[in-house]
RODO-2510 file (C-alpha; in nm, 4 decimals, decimal comma):
residues 519
     n   res          X          Y          Z
     1     m     0,7723    -2,1393     0,9928
     2     e     0,4385    -2,1803     0,8787
     3     i     0,2396    -1,9944     0,6781
     4     p    -0,1268    -2,0099     0,5845
     5     s    -0,2325    -2,0095     0,2240
     6     v    -0,4472    -1,6986     0,1498
     7     e    -0,7423    -1,9216     0,0428
     8     m    -0,7506    -2,0228     0,3983
     9     s    -0,6998    -1,6937     0,4691
    10     r    -0,9786    -1,5575     0,2980
    11     r    -1,2418    -1,8176     0,4672
    12     n    -1,1583    -1,6765     0,8149
    13     l    -1,4052    -1,3687     0,8052
    14     g    -1,4402    -1,4221     1,1342
    15     k    -1,1350    -1,2696     1,2514
    16     v    -1,1534    -1,0361     1,0362
    17     l    -1,4574    -0,9159     1,1940
    18     a    -1,3405    -0,8963     1,4927
    19     f    -1,0361    -0,6612     1,3746
    20     g    -1,2343    -0,4241     1,2870
    21     a    -1,3171    -0,4855     0,8964
    22     v    -1,7123    -0,3698     0,8713
    23     a    -1,9578    -0,3978     0,5565
    24     a    -2,2137    -0,1326     0,6305
    25     a    -2,5065    -0,1648     0,3750
    26     t    -2,7516     0,0720     0,3527
    27     s    -3,1201    -0,0248     0,1889
    28     p    -3,0887    -0,0215    -0,2042
    29     l    -3,2880     0,3400    -0,3027
    30     l    -3,1277     0,3636    -0,6379
    31     a    -3,1581     0,1478    -0,8862
    32     a    -2,9173     0,3294    -1,1092
    33     c    -2,6616     0,2029    -0,8455
    34     g    -2,7136    -0,1317    -0,9865
    35     p    -2,5223    -0,2983    -1,2544
    36     s    -2,6033    -0,1332    -1,6128
    37     t    -2,6760    -0,3320    -1,9396
    38     s    -2,3424    -0,2526    -2,0558
    39     g    -2,0001    -0,4294    -2,1113
    40     g    -2,1849    -0,7523    -2,0490
    41     s    -2,3378    -0,6751    -1,7030
    42     s    -2,7089    -0,7669    -1,7640
    43     s    -2,6551    -1,1126    -1,8495
    44     s    -2,7378    -1,3763    -1,6049
    45     g    -2,5141    -1,5331    -1,3698
    46     s    -2,2240    -1,3914    -1,1801
    47     s    -1,9485    -1,5530    -1,3718
    48     r    -2,0410    -1,3863    -1,6821
    49     k    -2,0652    -1,0049    -1,5795
    50     t    -1,8476    -0,6660    -1,5469
    51     l    -1,7311    -0,5373    -1,2733
    52     r    -1,6266    -0,1939    -1,3190
    53     v    -1,3894     0,0124    -1,0776
    54     g    -1,2951     0,3860    -1,0191
    55     a    -1,0126     0,4815    -0,8221
    56     t    -0,7722     0,7579    -0,8491
    57     g    -0,5565     0,7469    -1,1106
    58     g    -0,1626     0,9161    -1,2624
    59     g    -0,2394     1,0513    -1,6010
    60     s    -0,0283     0,9480    -1,8732
    61     s     0,2505     0,8589    -1,6513
    62     e     0,0331     0,5209    -1,5277
    63     t     0,1718     0,1870    -1,6314
    64     l     0,1295    -0,1841    -1,6030
    65     n     0,4771    -0,2250    -1,4680
    66     p     0,4233    -0,3776    -1,1176
    67     n     0,7933    -0,2547    -1,0157
    68     s     0,7080     0,1063    -1,0541
    69     a     0,3259     0,1760    -0,9656
    70     l     0,2705     0,4452    -0,7753
    71     s    -0,0894     0,5606    -0,8603
    72     e    -0,3769     0,3990    -0,6886
    73     t    -0,5316     0,2699    -1,0614
    74     d    -0,1292     0,1290    -1,0987
    75     v    -0,1432    -0,0980    -0,7475
    76     a    -0,5343    -0,2007    -0,8355
    77     r    -0,4290    -0,3092    -1,2384
    78     t    -0,1242    -0,4531    -1,1181
    79     a    -0,2390    -0,6553    -0,8793
    80     q    -0,4773    -0,8299    -1,1120
    81     i    -0,2432    -0,9333    -1,3443
    82     f     0,0462    -1,0538    -1,1256
    83     e     0,1480    -1,2395    -0,7776
    84     g     0,3925    -1,2857    -0,5473
    85     l     0,5070    -1,5622    -0,3097
    86     t     0,3260    -1,4251    -0,0553
    87     t     0,0900    -1,1583     0,0095
    88     f    -0,1094    -1,0341     0,2964
    89     d    -0,4166    -1,1277     0,4459
    90     p    -0,7284    -0,8306     0,5441
    91     t    -0,5453    -0,8006     0,8831
    92     g    -0,2194    -0,7891     0,7555
    93     k    -0,1286    -1,1098     0,8466
    94     v     0,1424    -1,2767     0,5912
    95     v    -0,0375    -1,5763     0,3682
    96     n     0,0985    -1,7694     0,0952
    97     r    -0,0266    -1,6883    -0,2216
    98     l     0,1966    -1,8775    -0,5620
    99     a     0,4044    -2,0483    -0,2746
   100     e     0,2706    -2,3615    -0,1411
   101     s     0,4707    -2,3638     0,1500
   102     v     0,8067    -2,1272     0,2622
   103     t     1,0492    -2,2586     0,5318
   104     a     1,4001    -2,1755     0,7096
   105     d     1,6580    -2,3672     0,7608
   106     a     1,7599    -2,3517     1,1590
   107     s     1,9908    -2,0109     1,0800
   108     g     1,7428    -1,8039     0,8834
   109     k     1,9409    -1,7783     0,6036
   110     v     1,8192    -2,0559     0,3820
   111     w     1,4593    -2,0530     0,3018
   112     t     1,3053    -2,3399     0,0872
   113     v     1,0026    -2,2149    -0,1255
   114     r     0,7572    -2,4712    -0,2610
   115     l     0,5184    -2,3257    -0,5643
   116     k     0,1778    -2,4098    -0,6186
   117     d     0,0454    -2,5774    -0,9500
   118     a    -0,0351    -2,2020    -1,1551
   119     t    -0,0442    -2,1740    -1,4721
   120     f     0,0932    -1,8217    -1,6488
   121     h    -0,1671    -1,6384    -1,8556
   122     s     0,0251    -1,7261    -2,1539
   123     g    -0,0401    -2,0836    -2,0931
   124     a     0,2846    -2,1880    -1,9254
   125     k     0,3476    -2,3648    -1,5993
   126     l     0,4777    -2,1710    -1,3146
   127     t     0,8445    -2,3173    -1,2406
   128     a     1,1195    -2,2588    -0,9825
   129     a     1,3381    -2,1461    -1,2880
   130     d     1,0531    -1,8538    -1,2970
   131     v     1,0725    -1,7371    -0,9784
   132     l     1,4778    -1,7223    -0,9677
   133     y     1,4752    -1,5244    -1,3139
   134     s     1,2079    -1,2854    -1,1451
   135     f     1,4395    -1,2443    -0,8714
   136     t     1,7482    -1,1802    -1,0582
   137     y     1,5649    -0,9173    -1,2953
   138     m     1,4683    -0,7514    -0,9598
   139     l     1,8173    -0,7129    -0,8338
   140     n     1,9162    -0,5940    -1,1342
   141     p     1,9881    -0,2125    -1,1206
   142     k     1,9029    -0,1587    -1,4441
   143     s     1,5355    -0,2624    -1,3682
   144     k     1,4992    -0,0007    -1,1608
   145     a     1,2630    -0,2350    -0,9804
   146     d     1,0882    -0,1523    -0,6736
   147     g     1,1261    -0,5092    -0,5582
   148     a     1,4865    -0,4660    -0,5290
   149     g     1,4056    -0,2976    -0,2121
   150     p     1,2646    -0,6231     0,0167
   151     l     1,4691    -0,8888    -0,1529
   152     a     1,8297    -0,6930    -0,0180
   153     d     1,8890    -0,9521     0,1629
   154     v     1,8737    -1,1946    -0,1304
   155     d     2,2200    -1,3650    -0,2098
   156     l     2,1599    -1,4536    -0,5933
   157     k     2,4578    -1,6862    -0,6842
   158     n     2,3752    -1,9434    -0,3912
   159     c     1,9708    -1,9482    -0,4930
   160     k     1,9179    -2,2340    -0,6568
   161     k     1,6676    -2,4627    -0,8083
   162     l     1,5976    -2,7975    -0,6244
   163     d     1,3382    -2,9215    -0,8649
   164     d     1,0735    -2,7680    -1,1001
   165     k     0,8489    -2,7224    -0,8263
   166     t     1,1185    -2,6023    -0,5344
   167     v     1,3621    -2,3344    -0,5241
   168     s     1,6235    -2,2663    -0,2629
   169     i     1,6443    -1,9007    -0,1628
   170     a     1,9939    -1,7963     0,0085
   171     l     2,0088    -1,4797     0,2202
   172     h     2,3423    -1,2836     0,2879
   173     r     2,2113    -1,3000     0,5940
   174     p     1,9687    -1,4286     0,8527
   175     n     1,6144    -1,2719     0,8240
   176     f     1,3086    -1,4623     1,0088
   177     l     1,1054    -1,2073     0,8531
   178     f     1,1974    -1,2610     0,5089
   179     p     0,8171    -1,4074     0,3966
   180     t     0,6860    -1,1028     0,4926
   181     l     0,8747    -0,9230     0,2627
   182     l     0,8303    -1,1311    -0,0132
   183     g     0,4503    -1,0518     0,0105
   184     e     0,5410    -0,6650    -0,0893
   185     r     0,3374    -0,6234    -0,4032
   186     s     0,6027    -0,4827    -0,6426
   187     v     0,7875    -0,8604    -0,5813
   188     v     0,6062    -1,0426    -0,7973
   189     i     0,6834    -1,3357    -1,0330
   190     v     0,7142    -1,3193    -1,3813
   191     p     0,7752    -1,5674    -1,7049
   192     t     1,1568    -1,6507    -1,7581
   193     g     1,2359    -1,3533    -2,0485
   194     t     1,0063    -1,0814    -1,9345
   195     t     1,1870    -0,7386    -1,9744
   196     t     0,9181    -0,5206    -2,0701
   197     f     0,5636    -0,4803    -1,9199
   198     d     0,3763    -0,3375    -2,2655
   199     k     0,1701    -0,6872    -2,2885
   200     p     0,2334    -0,8059    -1,9003
   201     v     0,1951    -1,1908    -1,8375
   202     g     0,1229    -1,3184    -1,5011
   203     t    -0,0522    -1,5721    -1,3038
   204     g    -0,3552    -1,3186    -1,1280
   205     p    -0,6836    -1,4120    -1,1504
   206     f    -0,7499    -1,1545    -1,4573
   207     k    -0,5282    -1,1799    -1,7719
   208     l    -0,5099    -0,8026    -1,9693
   209     v    -0,7394    -0,7288    -2,2992
   210     s    -0,6177    -0,3842    -2,3238
   211     f    -0,4835    -0,0281    -2,1426
   212     r    -0,4949     0,3174    -2,1985
   213     p    -0,3376     0,5327    -1,9512
   214     g    -0,5162     0,7852    -1,7833
   215     d    -0,8346     0,6497    -1,8431
   216     r    -0,9025     0,2801    -1,8257
   217     a    -0,8024    -0,1500    -1,8372
   218     k    -1,0051    -0,3797    -1,9398
   219     f    -0,9101    -0,7219    -1,8009
   220     a    -1,0722    -1,1382    -1,8714
   221     s    -1,1027    -1,3792    -1,6019
   222     f    -0,8623    -1,5649    -1,5784
   223     e    -0,9761    -1,9297    -1,6612
   224     q    -0,6756    -2,1291    -1,5710
   225     y    -0,6177    -1,9154    -1,2468
   226     h    -0,4981    -2,1600    -0,9754
   227     g    -0,7052    -2,0580    -0,7036
   228     g    -1,0099    -2,0695    -0,9622
   229     a    -1,1627    -1,8703    -1,2086
   230     p    -1,3015    -1,5790    -1,0427
   231     a    -1,7093    -1,5232    -1,0547
   232     i    -1,6725    -1,2457    -1,2031
   233     g    -1,6183    -1,2381    -1,6350
   234     e    -1,4700    -0,8871    -1,6917
   235     l    -1,3177    -0,6199    -1,4970
   236     e    -1,2619    -0,2751    -1,5974
   237     i    -1,0355    -0,0555    -1,4070
   238     i    -1,1401     0,3087    -1,4532
   239     s    -0,9443     0,6727    -1,3607
   240     i    -1,1363     0,8917    -1,2013
   241     d    -0,9376     1,1350    -0,9888
   242     d    -1,1648     1,3814    -0,8330
   243     p    -1,3652     1,2211    -0,5493
   244     k    -1,7182     1,3651    -0,6477
   245     a    -1,6418     1,2451    -0,9333
   246     r    -1,6509     0,8716    -0,8443
   247     m    -1,9123     0,8706    -0,6008
   248     n    -2,1481     1,0152    -0,8678
   249     a    -1,9854     0,7859    -1,0738
   250     l    -2,1300     0,5355    -0,8578
   251     s    -2,4316     0,6531    -0,7484
   252     s    -2,5360     0,6937    -1,2073
   253     g    -2,4549     0,3415    -1,2183
   254     v    -2,0978     0,3902    -1,4388
   255     v    -1,9215     0,2097    -1,1644
   256     d    -2,0016    -0,0917    -0,9900
   257     a    -1,7278     0,0186    -0,6849
   258     i    -1,4773     0,2961    -0,5637
   259     a    -1,1917     0,3060    -0,4172
   260     e    -1,1004     0,5670    -0,1294
   261     v    -1,4321     0,7312    -0,0822
   262     a    -1,3284     1,1372     0,0182
   263     p    -1,3937     1,1782     0,4645
   264     q    -1,6147     1,4090     0,3466
   265     l    -1,8939     1,2391     0,1332
   266     i    -1,8906     0,8989     0,3940
   267     a    -2,2259     1,1077     0,5333
   268     t    -2,4095     1,0769     0,2169
   269     a    -2,2794     0,7375     0,0492
   270     t    -2,4278     0,6087     0,3968
   271     g    -2,7921     0,7637     0,2182
   272     s    -2,7379     0,7065    -0,1597
   273     g    -2,8110     0,3553    -0,1946
   274     v    -2,4711     0,2435    -0,1695
   275     k    -2,3069    -0,0347     0,0516
   276     l    -2,0059     0,0819     0,2433
   277     l    -1,6650    -0,0818     0,3336
   278     q    -1,4816    -0,0093     0,6030
   279     a    -1,1506    -0,1262     0,7759
   280     a    -0,9262     0,0199     1,0449
   281     s    -0,6212     0,0448     0,8339
   282     g    -0,2701     0,1129     0,8334
   283     s    -0,3112     0,3580     0,5148
   284     f    -0,1653     0,7272     0,6142
   285     s    -0,1140     1,0249     0,3886
   286     t     0,1877     1,2329     0,5266
   287     q     0,4313     1,5223     0,5166
   288     y     0,7463     1,4338     0,5325
   289     m     1,1186     1,6276     0,5232
   290     d     1,4383     1,5519     0,3296
   291     m     1,7105     1,4996     0,5920
   292     t     1,9695     1,6300     0,4016
   293     k     1,8354     1,9641     0,2932
   294     g     1,8148     2,2519     0,4989
   295     p     1,6668     2,3320     0,7264
   296     f     1,5526     1,9973     0,7952
   297     t     1,9201     1,8778     0,8713
   298     d     1,8517     1,9816     1,2080
   299     k     1,7132     1,7450     1,4452
   300     r     1,5410     2,0389     1,6384
   301     v     1,3796     2,1428     1,3178
   302     r     1,2177     1,8053     1,2424
   303     q     1,0817     1,8015     1,6041
   304     a     0,9555     2,0977     1,6079
   305     m     0,7651     2,1014     1,2781
   306     r     0,6138     1,7362     1,4096
   307     l     0,4779     1,9338     1,6991
   308     l     0,3264     2,1710     1,4315
   309     a     0,0386     1,8836     1,3861
   310     d    -0,2441     1,9365     1,5369
   311     r    -0,3488     1,5637     1,4593
   312     k    -0,6958     1,6246     1,6132
   313     q    -0,7690     1,8418     1,3881
   314     m    -0,6542     1,6847     1,0906
   315     i    -0,8702     1,3494     1,1960
   316     s    -1,1314     1,5777     1,2668
   317     n    -1,1254     1,7857     0,9600
   318     a    -0,9148     1,6267     0,6595
   319     l    -1,0723     1,3274     0,7609
   320     f    -1,3707     1,3766     0,9190
   321     g    -1,2950     1,1532     1,1966
   322     a    -1,2971     0,8141     0,9792
   323     g    -0,9546     0,7723     1,0982
   324     d    -0,6584     0,7338     1,4046
   325     l    -0,4473     0,9161     1,5576
   326     g    -0,0720     0,8816     1,4574
   327     n     0,2695     0,8913     1,5861
   328     d     0,5190     0,9598     1,2870
   329     l     0,5549     0,5945     1,3107
   330     s     0,3612     0,3090     1,0173
   331     s     0,2143    -0,0269     1,0684
   332     t     0,0117     0,0564     1,3901
   333     f    -0,1519    -0,3183     1,3408
   334     d     0,1420    -0,4623     1,3268
   335     p     0,2358    -0,6880     1,6532
   336     d     0,5928    -0,5117     1,6619
   337     y     0,4603    -0,1017     1,6489
   338     a     0,5891     0,0583     1,9235
   339     s     0,2436     0,1685     2,0975
   340     g     0,4174     0,2717     2,4019
   341     l     0,5529     0,5852     2,2904
   342     a     0,4107     0,8903     2,4488
   343     q     0,1319     1,0310     2,1815
   344     r     0,2991     1,3098     2,0425
   345     t     0,0680     1,6235     2,0091
   346     y     0,0238     1,9695     1,8823
   347     d     0,2626     2,1964     2,0822
   348     p     0,3372     2,5284     1,9224
   349     d     0,5600     2,6953     2,1967
   350     q     0,7148     2,4164     2,2244
   351     a     0,7719     2,4399     1,8350
   352     k     0,9378     2,7367     1,8867
   353     s     1,1659     2,7355     2,1271
   354     l     1,3279     2,3929     1,9366
   355     l     1,3415     2,6461     1,6369
   356     k     1,4854     2,9763     1,8231
   357     a     1,7514     2,7349     1,9465
   358     a     1,8363     2,5987     1,6106
   359     g     1,8829     2,9437     1,4744
   360     a     1,5314     2,9117     1,2878
   361     d     1,2787     3,0667     1,4011
   362     g     1,0506     3,2756     1,1923
   363     l     1,0989     2,9793     0,9214
   364     t     0,9768     3,0140     0,5968
   365     v     0,8946     2,6880     0,4299
   366     t     0,7277     2,5709     0,1014
   367     l     0,5247     2,2489     0,1486
   368     h     0,4529     2,0700    -0,1822
   369     t     0,1226     1,9059    -0,1750
   370     s    -0,1435     1,7565    -0,4039
   371     d    -0,4703     1,5594    -0,4092
   372     a    -0,2958     1,2533    -0,5488
   373     g    -0,3245     1,0684    -0,2107
   374     l    -0,6034     1,0981     0,0495
   375     a    -0,6529     1,3787     0,2782
   376     m    -0,3223     1,5380     0,1417
   377     l    -0,4193     1,8530     0,0174
   378     e    -0,6815     1,8762     0,3567
   379     s    -0,3852     1,8189     0,6061
   380     s    -0,1556     2,0340     0,4501
   381     t    -0,3410     2,2783     0,3855
   382     l    -0,4836     2,2517     0,7885
   383     y    -0,0635     2,1966     0,8425
   384     a    -0,0214     2,5627     0,7174
   385     a    -0,2629     2,7221     0,9270
   386     q    -0,1546     2,5553     1,2549
   387     a     0,2148     2,5971     1,2094
   388     k     0,1312     3,0066     1,2103
   389     a     0,0817     2,9877     1,5865
   390     a     0,4312     2,9173     1,6271
   391     g     0,5530     3,2042     1,4011
   392     v     0,6218     2,9399     1,0841
   393     t     0,5248     3,0368     0,7609
   394     v     0,4275     2,7059     0,5057
   395     n     0,3698     2,7852     0,1895
   396     l     0,1580     2,5578    -0,0155
   397     h     0,2581     2,4535    -0,3667
   398     k    -0,0435     2,2656    -0,5064
   399     w     0,0723     2,0101    -0,7835
   400     s    -0,2410     1,8614    -0,9850
   401     t    -0,2887     1,4622    -0,9518
   402     s    -0,1555     1,3789    -1,2995
   403     d     0,1748     1,5787    -1,2414
   404     y     0,2853     1,4769    -0,8543
   405     w     0,4509     1,1622    -0,8616
   406     t     0,6655     1,2570    -1,1513
   407     r     0,7540     1,5661    -1,0714
   408     a     0,7627     1,6627    -0,7097
   409     w     0,7438     1,3624    -0,5103
   410     m     1,1000     1,2860    -0,3832
   411     q     1,2029     1,5935    -0,5780
   412     q     1,1352     1,8279    -0,3220
   413     p     1,2931     1,9090     0,0619
   414     f     0,9547     1,9375     0,1826
   415     a     0,6312     1,7421     0,0514
   416     c     0,3642     1,4682     0,0595
   417     s     0,3105     1,0746     0,0083
   418     h     0,0498     0,8014     0,0458
   419     w     0,0915     0,4893     0,1538
   420     g    -0,0716     0,1869     0,1671
   421     g    -0,1161    -0,0211     0,4810
   422     r     0,2234    -0,2538     0,5625
   423     p     0,3701    -0,4976     0,7881
   424     l     0,6061    -0,3074     0,9922
   425     i     0,9613    -0,4409     0,8335
   426     s     0,8014    -0,3873     0,4943
   427     h     0,7191    -0,0521     0,5885
   428     l     1,0829    -0,0012     0,6827
   429     q     1,2798    -0,2014     0,4131
   430     l     1,0730     0,0247     0,1417
   431     s     1,1041     0,3527     0,3546
   432     v     1,4353     0,3906     0,5668
   433     l     1,6683     0,0912     0,5725
   434     p     1,9927     0,0669     0,3114
   435     g     1,8304     0,0367    -0,0140
   436     a     1,5105     0,1213     0,0422
   437     s     1,3068     0,2514    -0,3166
   438     y     1,1251     0,5660    -0,1649
   439     n     1,3966     0,6870     0,1261
   440     e     1,1757     1,0289     0,1012
   441     t     1,3342     1,1554     0,3901
   442     q     1,6922     1,0480     0,3164
   443     w     1,7460     0,8431     0,6789
   444     n     2,0508     0,6752     0,7288
   445     n     2,1526     0,5444     1,0016
   446     p     2,3718     0,2728     1,0939
   447     t     2,2932     0,2237     1,4425
   448     f     1,9432     0,2126     1,3313
   449     n     2,0180    -0,0265     1,0191
   450     g     2,1906    -0,2616     1,3119
   451     l     1,9477    -0,2868     1,5022
   452     v     1,6697    -0,3745     1,2663
   453     a     1,8878    -0,6259     1,1486
   454     d     1,9417    -0,7916     1,4487
   455     a     1,5862    -0,8211     1,5254
   456     m     1,5328    -1,0274     1,1360
   457     a     1,7915    -1,2184     1,2697
   458     s     1,6947    -1,3252     1,5826
   459     s     1,4208    -1,6244     1,5950
   460     d     1,2825    -1,5262     1,9247
   461     a     0,9871    -1,3253     1,8950
   462     g     1,0485    -1,1475     2,2194
   463     a     1,3798    -0,9935     2,1575
   464     r     1,2807    -0,9372     1,7860
   465     h     1,0090    -0,6905     1,9417
   466     d     1,2107    -0,5039     2,2039
   467     k     1,5108    -0,4348     1,8877
   468     l     1,1851    -0,2999     1,6903
   469     v     1,0766    -0,1051     1,9415
   470     a     1,4604     0,0333     1,9793
   471     a     1,4248     0,1279     1,5855
   472     q     1,1337     0,3220     1,5757
   473     t     1,2053     0,4606     1,8626
   474     m     1,5075     0,6138     1,7099
   475     l     1,2589     0,7474     1,4148
   476     y     0,9980     0,8854     1,6195
   477     d     1,2950     1,0958     1,7958
   478     e     1,4873     1,2242     1,5106
   479     g     1,3353     1,1081     1,1565
   480     g     1,1861     1,3104     0,9400
   481     y     0,7994     1,1578     0,9241
   482     i     0,5252     1,3525     1,0073
   483     v     0,2331     1,0746     1,0347
   484     w    -0,0692     1,2943     1,1653
   485     g    -0,3448     1,0129     1,1354
   486     f    -0,4374     0,6726     1,0052
   487     a    -0,7496     0,6833     0,7528
   488     k    -0,9621     0,4350     0,7564
   489     n    -1,0006     0,2181     0,4328
   490     v    -1,3274     0,3643     0,3250
   491     d    -1,4911     0,2027    -0,0093
   492     a    -1,8384     0,2253    -0,1837
   493     t    -2,0213    -0,0891    -0,4177
   494     v    -2,3269    -0,1065    -0,5375
   495     s    -2,5197    -0,2895    -0,3313
   496     g    -2,5432    -0,6170    -0,5394
   497     l    -2,2143    -0,6348    -0,5353
   498     s    -2,0522    -0,8526    -0,2580
   499     g    -1,7622    -1,0766    -0,2108
   500     i    -1,4934    -0,8173    -0,1545
   501     t    -1,3876    -0,7947     0,2197
   502     p    -1,2093    -0,4438     0,3787
   503     s    -0,8809    -0,4928     0,4283
   504     a    -0,6136    -0,3545     0,6520
   505     i    -0,3882    -0,3030     0,3381
   506     r    -0,5553    -0,1006     0,0626
   507     s    -0,8473    -0,0109    -0,0776
   508     l    -1,1578    -0,2819    -0,1849
   509     g    -0,9962    -0,5411     0,0120
   510     n    -0,6503    -0,4541    -0,1498
   511     y    -0,7732    -0,4578    -0,4605
   512     d    -0,8934    -0,8319    -0,4715
   513     f    -1,1938    -0,8923    -0,6871
   514     r    -1,1283    -1,2719    -0,6947
   515     g    -1,4650    -1,3641    -0,5030
   516     a    -1,6610    -1,0725    -0,6163
   517     r    -1,9969    -1,1629    -0,7579
   518     f    -2,3307    -0,9747    -0,8020
   519     a    -2,6599    -1,0821    -0,6511
***
């Protein structure tokens, strides 16, 4: 199995544009939208300028730990510091990052990884020992690392260093999709001996200078970066929770780029002298049901709740048309997505019938929500109104952005979450398979697990596809997610900023600023 390098992927812009990533620039009407003179932005030469980025934060719970990053600013910060062996290109295809090559034996149980010549921010060289240490750290239950889920198949006892730049990774079972799992953002390589992340050291394109949770982080370009030093000399990632405040910060020159332009602000943005970056994406906000808690233990109730989502209205009103219909499954861009399943539609009469059969007619539930993710609050408000047609009362409990992920998420039986785009197997491993870090619905089905395991063990793409479609069909019929739509990744930058390729994975090119530069 041959995987292209991330550098090759970044040059392949034609395919990205064909996929649907579009950079739409408007005329630069406001001089204030250009880089300000603060922070070194006025100096000549793009390599000495400061790029300032605004994104939704997480308050005092913000972290530099890539194994527990939840808010958008968490994800953006850790993406600058840390890297994995593989990653995803703007279309969602797996590509090498720290790996020079990733190859499997005939069984799919032993993978050989040859490392690039990379350097940590400390000046130490990346070695095979660092890879083995990182895997050991993530798989230690005491670490509580999100990376443990994607690495669940790794057989640590039989992994070994072949030489300083080569490592043999043994698996408990065949898995021909293993390189995709290595690309999950929490599966990062750290220096041997790392136990804390207060002063994080990685191999990423920027190294940390300072960090104030709930406010901002400052970075300096890493001159020894293995892919070549970034053109931008300094980077600031600033927490700006309110979407209007983010847009105002961009328009007034306080920041140079913002993640997640609110759908209702897109039309305004196109007339304000900024540049929009847009990509069809796998990003979605969802309402989810804990299948171990009443009334959601009954499959008929879960089916009814899904039928109460008027998906077209949600796309129109919550996303202002900037999205695509969802069908209660993730990863529409993945070649193994179950595209043949009937599109679920709004049907309050059928929902009412199902609820009556389940003894739950006249149901009253509380939906925990927040504006901590794009369109989470707006779609929840719409859902509560749509449910009334079936005699269902949905009371909304609205949480602040700073409290939601620590006090409500995965603690309440009916709540919301926001997922960035991921290949199918990555999403399944994180959300519904054994050991999943984010099993929000508490899904646990041995038949499903067996189908996915058989799919991963198959070297035949056709057979693998059929099994993954069968597994997704089970989620479609019995699962606890209401995936009503996929939001386009819409971000905005000042007109003079270039080099950020829109991505299906996440905002601002999956927070990839290596090629960013000012004109």
